N, C-alpha and C positions, 0 to 999 in steps of 0.2 A: 504494501501499502506504496501509497504517496503524499508526503504532506507539504500542505503551501500555506505559508503565516498572512494574513493579510494583514495589513495598516493603514487605518486611515489617518489621513494626516492635511490641517488647511495651517496654515501656515506655522507650520514648526519646523521652519529653513534651519536651524540650531540643534535644535534633536533628527537629522534625516540621519548622519556621518556618526552620533555613537549607537543611535537605535540598529543603526547596521552591520559594525565589528562590533555589537554586542551578540549580536543576533548568530554571525558569522562564528564566533569563539564558541555559543551554545549549544546550536545545532543544525550543526555542519556533519554530525551520526545521522540525524534525521531518515529515514528513506526518502531519494528525491525529489528534498529540501531546494524547495521554491521560497522566497520571498517577496509578493507583491505593493506599494508601497501607494498608495490611491491619494494623487494628490485632490480636493477637493476643491478646487478652484482658489484656490493661495495665490496671494498678490505679494508675497514677497518670494524670498531666492528659492522655496521646496523644491519645487524642480528639478531645478538649474542644480538644486546639491547632489540631487538622485542621477540625473545623467553625467554629474564628475565620478561616482563612485562601480558607473555600470562595467566602465574597463574591468577585466580579469574578474569575473563577477558574472556568471553566463544565469547565475539563476535567482537573478534581481533584475526584477521586473519595476512599470511602470503603468500606473494610467489615472487618465488622469480626466477628470472634470470641467466645463469650460466655465462653469459657477459653480461656488456653492451650495451643495445637496444637502447638510447633514451626514450625523455619522455613519445612519445606518442608510442612507442610501450609497454614501461612501463602500463599505464591509460588503456591499449587499452587489456592488460592481463591481469589484474585489472577486467575490467568490462564483460569482455570474463566469468570470475569468482563466477561474484560479484551476489546475488540474488535475490537481489531489486527491483521490479520496477523502481524506479528513485534512478539515479547514482549521486550522487555530488563528485566533484572532485576541490584536493587544490596542491598546489607546497610543494614539501616535506623540502623545507625549512625557511619554518617561517615563512614568511612575508607574508603567507594571513592569518590573523584571524581566527581559528576557531571559533568564536563566532558568524561569517557572516553563517555560516552552514543554519540556522535555516532559514533565512533571503532569500537564494537562496531556497532553497528547498519548504516554501510555498506556490508561486503562482501555482505549480505543483500538490501540495497533497488537494490544497483546492478543498473538492466541487464540485466548479464549475468552475473550469479551463475549459476551454473549450480545442476539444478532441484535436485542432490544434496545440497544445501547447506543444512544444517541448524540446525547450531549454533555462534555464535564463542563462545569463551570467552574469557574477558581470565587470564591470568597474574600476576601481581604482580612486578614490580619493585623494589627498594627498599626492602621491606616495614617500616613502621614501627610494628610488634608488641614488645613484653620478649624477652629472651632464648629463655626454657622454650619460648616458644608456637610461634616460626621454630625451635627445636632439634624441640619436639614434629611438629611442623607437617612440617617435613622428611622426620623419619622415616616417619612418617603418608603420603607420597608419594611416596617411594622404596618401600614395601612393596605399594601398591595399589596402583601402575605394574610394578608385581614380577606380582604375581597378577591386575590384570586388561588389561593392556598395550593400557592408553588413547592413549598418545601423551602428553599432558600434563601440564603439569611440578606443575600447581597447580589442584589441582579445588575449593579451599579458600572461592576468590575466587569472590566474590557478584555481580563483573561479567560476568555472559554474555547474546546473546540470539540467540532462536532464533525458525522459526515455530512458532506457535502448536497451530496443528494437528496437528502432529509430537507438542510437548511431553506433549497430552491425551492421546497414544493410547501415554506409556510408561506401565511399570505405576507404580502411583505406591508407598509405601509410607515410614514416615517416613527423615530425614536422606537420603533420595534425589538432595538438593541437592546431595550432595558427588561423584555419579557420572555426573550426566547427561554428557560426554567417552564414558562406555563403553555409559553406556541409548542414547543415539544409532545411534554405531556400530552395536552388538545390531540397531536396526532398518533399516539398512543407509543410514543419510545418512553425509554427509561431515562430517566437522567441523574449524573453522579456527583460528587463536587469536592474539590481540595481545597484545600485551605493553601491561598498565598500570600507571597509579602507584597510589600506598597511604597513605596519612597516618595519623597516629595521630590516635585520638579523641581530641575535645575535650571531651564530658558525657556522662554515663553513665556505668554501665558493662555491664561483660562479661557476657555468660549461658553461659561456658563455660570448664571448662579442660581443662585438659589427660587427666589421669584420667579426667570423661564421654569425653569425644572416642574414649580412648582403649578404656574397656570397648563404648560403641554402636559402636564400627569394627572390631571382630573379627568378632561379629557381622553388619553391613550386609558387607565388605565376603566373608564367605559366601558372603551371599545375592545378592549382584551376579553373582558366580561361578558360582553355580547359574542364575541368569536367564542369566545368556550364553549358559550350554551347553543348553540348552532352547529359546533364540527359535526363529524359525520359521526354515526353512532356503527352502521355496519362496515366489518372489514372484510374485506374477500379474500377466498381460500379459493385453488382451480384442482378440481379433480383430471385426473390422466383418464385421458378416456384410448392410450393407447397403448399402454403400457410404457415396460423398459426391456421388452425384449430386440435386441442387438439385429435380429435376425427379419424382422416386419418389413413389410414392406410400406 
């Protein structure tokens, strides 16, 4: 199985090189590894810095949006163009350590992994953010868990690994990346969780604040709850009509 790493980036020029170098060091042993950096309509040197790192790295690819579409759109575009069976995502701000990627994909690459395992979601421990961000996230996670009962402590963590085909079968909408455990479970997949480390942003500025997240969060929660209630409940099984006899015409 091949692993694709997809990272959305919007005006993260200073984080491009450190991210690529860390992934190169931590993930070179992953089977068929490719790294897809999605430049989501950046107005800085993000794209130029990605191009500068391309020579000698045939596994590095860039996808571009002519204008910013948001994190979910960037992830979706990267996954659509990925060639791996397994995809791992992380945020482009450098707060998700790339050294955690092998831990995320390991359950899915395990030959003994159940066929029903669709998503491995990272959950941050010792989160390195401002007090207001941590408080806002804690409240949002409690409300989400109450409404969706998705069994996940921290859906805002960008570190996630999943089966590519399963992800592309999910209904797409803006901000869907925050609801992947609920959406995978809706489609009948098993969701596993892995605790991951977190670190402070070393460059660039955050693209979100608590008010922005709260304003879109209520509408998104209601929409996801609606999607779960309207999920397809019939699961098809195919009956073999011709048997397995190799000599059959």
